[in-house]
C-alpha positions, 0 to 999 in steps of 0.5 A: 389366909386365916385358917378357918374350919368350914364346919364352924360356919354356914358361909365364909365370904371373902371380898376379893379385888376385881378379877384381872390377869394379874390379880390374886383373885383367880388364884384364891378363887380356886380354893373356894367352894363357889365364887359369886361374881357380882357385877353392876348390870347397867355399868359393867361391859358384857365382855368384861364380865365374860372375860372375868368369868373365863379367867375364874373358870380356867383357874378351877373356880366354880362361878355363880354370876350375879347382877345387881342394879345400881343403888342396891347395896346387897345382891338379894336376888343372887343370895336367894339363888345361891 
């Protein structure tokens, strides 16, 4: 992981792999100030989202869930609420 000074940036965004028991995502997420969990609202199973959120929370991450509709390229509503 690169050494970045938080004081040099307003936001630092890491695009991490999908959350799973074996992915590095949960381990890295606990080092972040906040994790934006982005899911496709009409594609992603609710139980999968709940499990991912649980894994992240159990790792010590602060999770902000975000749902986007298919076809959107940027979760504007999520960023506004962030």
